[in-house]
C-alpha positions in Angstrom: -0.1 -0.1 0.0 1.4 3.5 -1.0 1.5 6.3 1.2 -0.3 9.2 -0.2 1.6 12.1 -0.8 1.1 15.1 1.3 -0.7 17.9 -0.4 1.1 21.1 -1.1 1.6 24.2 0.8 -0.4 27.0 -0.6 0.1 30.7 -0.3 -3.2 31.0 1.6 -2.0 29.0 4.9 0.3 32.1 5.6 -1.9 35.0 5.0 -4.6 37.0 7.0 -6.7 40.1 6.0 -6.0 43.0 8.5 -7.7 46.5 8.2 -5.3 49.4 8.5 -6.4 51.4 11.6 -5.9 54.7 9.8 -7.4 54.4 6.4 -9.8 51.8 7.1 -8.4 49.8 3.9 -8.2 46.0 4.2 -5.3 44.2 2.9 -3.4 41.0 3.5 -0.1 40.2 5.5 1.7 37.2 6.9 -0.1 35.5 10.0 2.1 35.5 12.7 0.6 32.3 14.2 0.5 30.4 10.8 3.8 31.2 9.2 6.4 28.8 10.6 9.7 31.0 9.2 8.3 33.9 11.2 7.6 31.7 14.4 11.0 30.2 14.0 12.7 33.4 13.4 11.1 35.0 16.5 11.7 31.8 18.6 15.5 31.8 17.6 15.8 35.5 18.3 14.3 35.2 21.7 16.5 32.1 22.4 19.8 33.7 21.0 18.9 36.7 22.9 18.4 34.8 26.5 21.4 32.6 25.7 23.9 35.6 24.8 23.0 36.9 27.8 23.3 33.8 29.9 26.8 33.0 28.6 28.4 36.4 28.4 27.4 36.7 32.2 28.8 33.4 33.3 31.5 32.5 31.2 32.2 35.8 29.4 31.3 34.4 26.0 29.7 36.1 23.2 27.0 34.3 21.0 29.2 33.1 18.3 32.0 32.0 20.8 30.0 29.7 22.5 28.5 28.3 19.1 31.9 28.1 17.6 33.0 26.1 20.7 29.9 23.6 20.4 30.3 23.1 16.7 34.3 22.5 16.9 33.7 19.5 19.3 31.2 18.2 16.7 33.4 19.0 13.9 36.9 19.3 14.8 39.1 20.8 11.9 36.4 22.8 10.3 37.5 25.8 8.6 36.3 29.4 9.8 34.5 29.7 6.2 32.6 26.4 6.8 31.5 27.5 10.3 30.3 31.0 9.1 28.0 28.8 6.7 27.1 26.2 9.4 26.1 28.6 12.3 24.5 31.2 9.5 26.7 34.1 10.1 29.2 36.2 8.1 33.0 34.9 7.8 34.1 38.2 9.6 32.0 37.5 12.4 33.3 33.9 12.6 37.0 35.3 12.4 36.4 37.9 15.2 35.0 35.0 17.3 38.2 32.9 16.3 40.4 35.6 17.4 38.8 36.0 20.9 38.9 32.2 21.5 42.4 32.1 20.3 43.5 34.7 22.7 41.8 32.9 25.5 43.3 29.9 24.8 40.2 28.0 23.9 41.1 27.0 20.3 43.9 26.4 18.0 44.5 26.4 14.5 46.1 23.4 12.5 48.2 23.2 9.5 47.1 24.5 6.2 44.7 22.9 4.4 45.6 21.7 0.7 44.0 24.9 -0.7 46.7 26.6 1.0 44.7 29.5 2.4 42.4 28.0 5.3 43.3 26.3 8.3 41.4 23.8 10.5 40.0 25.1 13.8 40.3 22.9 17.1 39.5 23.0 20.7 42.5 23.1 23.1 42.1 21.4 26.4 41.2 24.3 28.3 38.5 24.9 25.2 37.2 21.4 25.9 36.6 22.1 29.4 34.6 25.3 28.6 32.6 23.2 26.0 31.9 20.7 28.6 30.4 23.5 30.8 28.4 25.0 27.8 27.2 21.4 27.1 25.7 20.7 30.6 24.1 24.0 30.4 22.5 23.5 27.1 21.0 20.2 27.8 19.4 21.5 30.8 18.1 24.2 28.6 17.1 21.8 25.9 15.1 20.0 28.4 13.2 23.0 29.9 12.5 24.4 26.1 11.1 20.7 25.3 8.8 20.3 28.5 5.7 18.9 27.6 7.0 17.4 24.2 7.2 13.5 23.9 10.6 12.0 22.4 8.5 11.6 19.5 7.6 15.2 19.0 11.1 16.1 19.7 12.7 14.1 17.1 9.7 15.4 14.8 10.8 18.9 15.6 14.6 18.3 14.8 13.5 16.4 11.6 11.3 19.3 10.4 13.8 22.0 11.2 16.6 19.8 9.2 14.2 19.8 6.3 13.3 23.5 6.7 17.2 24.2 6.8 17.8 22.1 3.8 15.4 24.0 1.6 16.6 27.4 3.3 20.0 26.4 1.9 18.6 25.4 -1.6 17.1 29.1 -1.5 19.9 30.6 -0.4 22.1 28.9 -3.5 19.6 29.8 -6.2 19.4 33.4 -5.0 23.1 33.7 -5.0 23.3 32.1 -8.6 20.3 34.7 -9.7 20.8 37.9 -7.7 17.7 40.0 -7.8 18.1 42.8 -10.8 20.4 40.7 -12.7 18.7 39.5 -16.3 20.0 36.1 -17.6 
């Protein structure tokens, strides 16, 4: 027996009619409660702000700093360029974080890659100890954020976010190939 193909998402799912309080005109805009990208963005902004404050106050780490430490534990030897793409920030932001983390003795660089321009980044033993502190905090935060979720729901949420991220990467790549205002 074949599983039926899910129906396509349509524009109408995301739109809501609103009335301009000044002119009385009715028009459409995005529904905040039915637009996953907006909900995700708002939640990510709130989470980032709360985490930034927490880690800055307790560990003297900026947002990209603690993200880099977690990333380097998972992907030792990753380059700054790939780190930037993975985290979703520009390379300059990652480079500044790398400089701060190197000054603090939390990360080090490896040998030049085959391209002769980039070096892999690695945690030092001090960086690993800092990572372990962050990990304990991050796990506790995740447990709190997913309170009331079943394990299956938490896994489904992660799976959906991975699919969303994959689609986002494809959209970014497509837009980079065809920038606005350029005729082909």
